C-alpha positions, -999 to +999 in steps of 0.1 A: -382-147+051-365-163+076-329-157+081-322-192+068-342-185+036-321-153+028-289-172+035-298-193+007-292-169-022-256-165-010-237-198-028-211-190-003-228-200+027-226-237+018-190-236+009-184-258+043-211-284+051-211-324+062-193-334+032-173-360+046-181-396+036-187-421+065-166-444+050-141-442+020-124-481+025-140-508+002-151-484-025-147-487-062-128-454-067-105-465-040-098-501-055-063-501-075-063-537-074-058-559-105-090-580-094-114-554-087-121-568-052-126-532-039-139-544-003-107-562+007-083-534-013-086-511+017-105-525+048-117-512+080-089-521+098-060-509+070-077-476+067-064-460+097-026-462+082-037-458+044-042-425+026-070-423+001-072-407-032-100-399-038-118-389-007-120-391+031-140-403+061-147-395+094-169-391+121-196-362+119-170-348+096-170-315+078-151-297+048-152-272+023-168-283-013-137-295-030-127-313+005-090-295+005-094-294+044-114-314+066-126-314+107-138-345+122-137-360+160-119-394+170-127-412+205-108-435+227-126-450+256-088-465+268-104-501+259-106-502+224-080-519+201-079-489+178-087-452+179-125-450+169-122-427+140-144-442+111-175-458+116-173-496+121-192-519+099-192-552+077-183-552+041-205-572+015-189-606+018-191-603+058-225-596+066-255-624+060-273-598+041-246-574+030-227-546+038-240-532+070-229-501+094-230-516+132-231-483+151-254-458+166-255-425+154-286-400+149-291-367+125-308-347+146-307-314+126-294-295+098-303-265+078-297-260+040-267-237+044-250-260+073-257-229+094-265-252+123-261-287+125-266-316+151-259-350+153-256-376+183-231-405+183-235-431+210-200-446+220-200-477+241-174-477+273-161-511+271-140-525+241-157-525+211-167-561+199-154-562+167-144-602+166-178-607+177-196-588+156-178-604+125-179-639+139-216-637+146-223-627+113-206-650+094-217-680+112-251-666+102-270-676+074-295-656+050-322-669+067-310-657+099-315-615+111-283-595+114-263-596+142-261-559+161-242-540+182-273-541+204-274-575+205-237-577+220-253-565+253-228-539+255-254-513+261-271-532+288-258-516+317-255-480+302-221-480+302-216-454+271-213-419+264-237-395+244-217-376+223-235-345+206-219-329+178-230-293+167-216-271+137-224-228+139-216-207+113-210-172+124-201-162+085-194-186+058-156-193+068-163-189+107-171-224+122-183-230+158-180-264+168-195-277+204-193-312+218-213-322+245-206-355+259-227-373+287-217-405+307-248-428+306-236-450+331-238-447+369-201-455+374-173-435+362-156-435+330-124-426+311-126-409+272-103-392+252-114-367+227-098-361+193-107-334+176-087-337+139-078-316+112-063-326+080-057-320+044-069-344+019-035-356+003-035-338-033+001-336-037+011-376-041-002-382-075+020-362-095+000-334-109+005-305-080+035-311-055+023-281-035+016-290+003+001-270+022+008-271+062-008-268+095+011-257+126+011-246+163+009-209+163+006-211+204-015-232+227-048-243+216-041-225+184-036-239+150-025-221+122-039-234+089-016-225+058-034-234+022-033-213-008-068-225-015-085-222+019-099-192+036-097-208+071-065-192+088-070-211+124-082-237+147-091-227+184-095-248+214-112-239+246-096-267+264-062-269+275-051-298+252-015-314+237-015-312+203-006-343+179+011-335+144+018-359+117+013-362+082-019-376+058+006-401+040+002-442+039+025-459+065+037-484+042+058-504+065+025-514+080+004-518+051+026-526+027+055-541+042+082-520+023+101-484+040+080-454+045+084-423+024+073-402+055+087-399+087+053-393+102+024-413+088-016-411+090-015-433+117+006-413+138-019-398+166-030-436+168+005-450+172+013-424+200-018-431+221-025-467+219+015-478+220+032-450+234+049-443+204+066-406+207+083-408+172+050-413+155+048-377+165+064-345+149+083-327+176+085-296+158+045-294+159+038-289+122+023-312+092-006-321+072-028-333+100-031-326+134-056-333+169-061-322+201-056-345+226-083-342+253-083-369+283-111-366+306-127-385+331-161-388+335-181-392+368-213-410+371-242-390+349-219-359+343-218-340+313-189-319+296-191-294+270-162-287+246-156-259+222-137-254+189-133-226+160-125-230+126-123-188+114-105-170+088-099-143+115-069-143+140-094-139+171-082-126+204-112-141+223-125-164+201-152-178+230-164-148+241-194-146+216-199-188+215-228-190+233-245-161+220-241-174+179-250-208+190-279-196+202-291-171+172-284-197+147-303-223+168-333-199+172-333-193+132-331-228+125-365-234+145-380-202+127-370-219+096-386-252+103-417-234+118-422-218+083-417-249+067-439-268+088-468-244+091-502-264+092-485-292+109-500-296+144-485-327+154-453-322+176-446-360+170-448-353+133-428-321+132-398-342+152-400-369+125-400-347+095-374-322+112-353-356+113-360-367+078-347-334+065-319-332+091-308-370+074-309-359+038-288-329+046-262-345+064-260-370+033-245-346+011-208-356+004-179-344-017-178-372-045-146-372-061-139-397-091-122-393-125-125-428-144-100-420-169-071-410-143-087-437-121-080-464-147-044-453-161-033-447-123-012-416-115+018-406-127+038-407-093+022-443-083+030-472-096+018-481-131-014-505-124-016-538-142-025-540-179-058-560-167-072-526-150-076-511-182-108-535-188-121-525-150-156-518-141-167-485-157-141-488-184-164-476-211-171-446-190-141-426-192-158-390-199-170-395-164-152-364-140-170-359-107-161-335-084-188-321-067-214-326-038-238-350-044-271-363-024-259-396-010-285-427-003-265-434+028-229-422+038-216-452+053-234-481+032-237-463+000-214-436+000-217-430-035-247-416-055-275-435-073-293-418-101-328-433-094-327-429-058-316-391-065-349-384-082-366-389-051-343-371-031-348-340-050-382-344-042-377-338-004-348-316-010-372-294-030-390-284+002-362-267+017-337-260-008-350-264-041-320-247-060-304-278-046-328-299-057-325-287-091-287-286-093-286-326-083-311-335-113-292-312-139-255-326-126-262-361-140-272-348-170-241-332-174-214-342-204-188-352-179-213-375-160-240-383-186-223-414-214-219-402-248-245-423-259-270-407-234-271-431-205-274-418-173-247-437-148-259-455-124-241-461-094-206-467-088-202-498-089-217-504-125-223-471-139-235-488-172-265-506-150-303-495-154-325-474-132-360-468-138-360-435-160-378-413-132-354-382-139-380-365-163-409-372-135-389-355-108-374-327-129-410-317-135-422-322-102-394-300-088-402-276-113-437-273-097-426-269-063-401-246-071-427-222-089-450-226-062-423-213-032-409-190-057-438-176-074-424-180-109-413-204-130-379-217-134-379-223-174-344-221-178-337-250-155-368-274-170-355-266-207-318-274-202-329-307-187-356-315-212-325-309-239-302-334-221-332-360-212-339-359-250-305-377-254-315-400-223-349-414-238-331-420-273-308-439-254-336-462-238-354-467-271-322-474-291-302-503-262-334-514-241-359-522-269-340-554-282-367-565-308-378-534-318-416-534-306-414-509-276-414-535-250-382-525-230-360-546-212-335-539-183-312-552-156-316-535-121-345-514-126-339-508-088-359-541-084-330-562-072-345-598-071-382-593-078-386-621-103-377-655-111-340-647-124-311-624-125-327-597-149-292-583-155-278-617-172-286-627-210-314-654-212-302-686-231-311-698-263-324-669-279-347-661-251-358-626-238-378-611-209-405-588-221-411-566-191-442-548-180-423-528-155-394-515-181-423-509-209-445-493-181-413-470-167-410-461-205-446-448-211-438-428-179-410-412-195-428-405-224-454-392-208-435-371-183-415-356-214-447-347-230-460-324-201-427-308-202-427-300-237-463-287-235-453-264-208-423-252-225-447-248-257-467-223-237-436-202-238-418-211-271-443-232-298-412-245-308-419-276-283-453-282-291-443-307-321-422-323-292-451-326-271-467-343-301-435-364-307-437-383-271-477-384-271-474-405-301-444-427-285-464-429-254-494-448-277-468-468-295-458-482-261-494-487-254-500-503-283-471-528-278-479-538-242-513-550-259-498-562-290-469-579-296-455-612-315-471-632-338-501-639-319-509-604-307-497-611-271-502-583-248-485-582-210-521-579-197-533-607-189-573-613-188-574-644-171-559-630-137-569-594-146-530-582-139-501-574-157-473-597-159-433-602-175-436-624-203-408-651-220-400-645-257-388-670-279-388-674-316-417-647-318-438-673-293-447-653-257-457-673-226-468-652-189-446-656-160-474-657-137-459-643-107-476-613-091-453-584-082-451-547-080-439-549-116-475-554-123-487-525-106-462-499-124-483-493-154-504-472-128-475-451-132-480-438-163-509-413-158-512-375-173-539-354-168-543-322-190-566-291-184-589-284-215-577-249-206-540-260-213-548-277-248-570-248-260-534-231-258-515-257-276-538-257-308-511-279-327-515-306-304-548-304-298-552-310-340-526-338-335-547-355-312-579-347-328-565-369-362-553-399-342-586-399-324-607-402-358-580-417-380-563-444-357-592-453-334-573-490-326-547-466-309-571-444-288-589-473-275-559-490-257-556-459-234-579-442-212-608-425-228-586-391-233-614-378-259-639-380-226-638-349-204-634-357-168-639-334-139-637-300-144-628-304-181-599-324-179-581-350-202-567-385-191-538-399-204-531-436-189-523-467-197-554-479-179-588-477-185-611-477-156-622-513-156-583-524-158-575-497-127-602-512-106-588-547-112-554-538-101-562-515-074-585-551-060-552-569-062-530-536-046-554-534-018-557-569-015-544-578+024-540-612+017-518-598-015-502-565-016-517-542+009-498-546+043-508-524+076-477-501+065-480-500+032-479-520-004-456-550-005-437-557-033-449-591-039-481-606-030-481-625+002-500-657-014-468-668-017-458-671+016-474-706+022-474-716-016-441-702-035-442-698-072-427-725-089-413-728-125-393-751-147-376-732-177-352-753-200-352-782-172-343-757-144-364-751-116-369-719-104-391-705-071-400-673-056-414-673-021-426-643+000-400-630+021-410-600+040-375-587+054-342-600+047-334-617+014-327-654+011-309-651-020-271-640-030-288-623-064-273-586-066-249-596-033-278-608-014-282-575+004-314-564-014-349-578-013-379-568-032-397-602-026-419-590+000-410-555+021-423-523+017-403-503-001-408-464+000-398-448-034-426-476-055-452-469-025-448-430-033-451-430-070-484-453-063-500-424-039-491-401-066-508-419-093-537-424-072-538-386-069-535-376-105-562-403-115-586-387-089-577-353-101-594-367-134-621-389-122-631-370-090-651-385-060-674-402-077-647-431-091-650-456-062-631-486-051-633-513-025-611-504+003-595-529+014-606-553-009-638-577+006-641-550+033-675-541+015-666-501+020-658-483-009-638-449-010-623-423-034-588-430-050-579-395-030-590-411+002-570-443-005-537-423-015-545-403+021-548-437+039-516-453+019-496-422+030-509-429+071-500-464+069-462-455+053-460-424+081-472-445+109-441-466+105-421-437+122-446-417+141-456-429+179-485-453+178-512-452+206-488-475+229-460-447+228-439-472+206-424-465+170-429-494+144-396-492+126-380-502+160-398-526+166-377-556+170-359-545+199-377-531+231-347-509+245-353-488+211-390-482+222-389-477+258-361-460+264-359-421+264-325-420+251-331-436+221-369-437+215-374-402+197-340-406+175-358-416+141-337-443+116-350-438+083-341-475+070-338-490+036-369-505+032-395-522+057-407-556+069-438-565+048-457-574+082-445-559+112-430-524+094-394-528+112-367-510+093-345-535+071-314-530+051-291-499+053-302-479+087-297-445+073-311-441+041-325-411+045-321-404+009-354-421-009-371-427+026-374-390+031-401-388+010-417-393+042-411-357+048-434-347+017-462-369+028-459-352+065-468-318+045-501-304+052-525-311+019-530-273+014-494-271+004-501-302-018-532-286-033-514-257-042-490-281-062-514-304-077-531-268-087-502-255-100-493-285-122-527-277-142-529-240-146-515-221-174-492-195-168-507-160-171 
């Protein structure tokens, strides 16, 4: 075991980490308005003066696991209108494609215990172009690209600073911090650094009036006084003035009312920008403090600054600084060398390591008590009665105060349930215990609704996400078993029990007509179809969804497989496995036979799955070819014959259905026919339908793009799909990148781009089918090429297409950066990887949130050597000894 792997068994090493949001303003949990306008309740420009209720934000910040104390760094180039304490971006209404961060920062390295962390922030030396970014994006339409920071030409003369920020832990409560600043310009430039320490405000709300204190012990040493924080000192190795104030709202500035605190949160800003000495506490104490380091950098000069947070009173806090840094950096290298064993390409190692780094940097302290948020706090002004029915008002059981993996700590600094399922797959490779903890967390009684629903995401906990939790749980369980050599049955059994409740919620709430055809809303496919699926349709119409139903078929098989695994240890679960097997068959029947005319969602004419519109028992296809029609592939399971022999009751029930209900057996794959190695296949697709679906999916004129499978057929680029329903015209066009629709805020688009989660599930499904069919089952790839390959070869090829988005091509360029030559050619940019939300369906360039290392981090799993993949597949089908 490496030193980092040994540390993973000691939870105290995770007490401190990068758990600070990159944005707390504009969030639901910080919104106390009457009308629910979260984006405008606190804005980027008012954030410097406003104390938050539920969390804190900063640039490259760290904190403890309850966010009682926070360290971050602020900057000022002596030209900006404000101190740079938080990353700037546009709100949902300001961006022509929704919210959008307008800064350049990169997560370069991190270990699971955060014993070593590194990131880079690029800070311009000219005045930051806030007004220009706001105005140009406001003027742009949906058809226009986003106007980015690089488009302002602020980097043209290399007038910026590269600021590398690194953390090392000597022990769980001893943290070393290094800032390495390089002037990239050929002219000199000034820079003020503001390493800042503060307490999250827990004393103003009427529950606990204990107020901690920071004070000046001696030059370059800050004393930390908090009853629940072990850290006692912050040291600086650079002679610097200390600026003390309090983490309190500047009521005069924000609300035009008298201040209740003499020294407010923005005191450091007012002292530096306005020369206001009255904003800083002359007694050198408070709840917020910054070291003021005022430096001038000559052309291309690099300077290093060191700090240390420790529970000890150290006489020489920096004497072992470099030694400790070298040790932890080497240990991080050893840890990833073990993880990446078998990867021969240095570029693949670089991409995977940065994917892991982004995933680890995006862990965040998430605090939100819905009941308290709705009622307001006893020491604050009582909120208007209107707030009692604010968003999430039916989730008053929800009470989070946890470290959670976020999709992106700027654009999405809140958890999303189905995103988290994909995060867990990548986390399992480096920290399987954390992966399991994340999946369990959302099923706990203070997260899960009493009715069994999992909370979707902060803007609407009641929205619907694809039920992939069971899939992820079993996948993580098997990866963990391979890595540790033994199964964690307590985890699997515990999460299975909770997911029973969630399955029941789906059956009771999302099967509107009681026919095993499932509806939903968001389902992770924002604007894929003709109309907003979250809204009720008029005149008693309902949308029968091929994807919602297929997700439930997948959910059934996942739950069946978990129950089978548990049955090997406890026979009680054998009946549960049978129940989910039969539920899967009922869904398969419904897909093929619903309504009075035995209407099914498989269209024989087009050989494709479509959504259908139902009214008064009559159904009609919505013949729009989207990725919805490919999702039935995900409902696939392969059972080893040896396992069936160990589950005689389950086998007996399968045999009874085969003999007594042949109409059910005929609807699904030939599971009674043993495949390669004596395996049984359970799937919604027989071989013929699978081949027909694949012929569409692998057609470059339709779904297959150079960089992955598109979300919508490309045939709709020149010939948009059009339909008239009840006198209203609807149209869907292939859009390879940004959305032209305001549906769901207009900041997401499934009408053409490449999305990693669905592509990842396609690859896994093909691998499962191959596991049954063997190399003898081949299909044409690409469609029309005359070349035929087995399903494993196709899955590998699709994975290679996805990986090629990030890896250097033969021309030395990375596709995700294709819109900006500077990012492709400049050595100070070209090897820094951004893991975007989704990717252009034709060019592969990154689109949407730029730091969505959450679900896009599954590229790290795709980069794992196939030997590990083989071992994990083998473990999934072998019975325990």
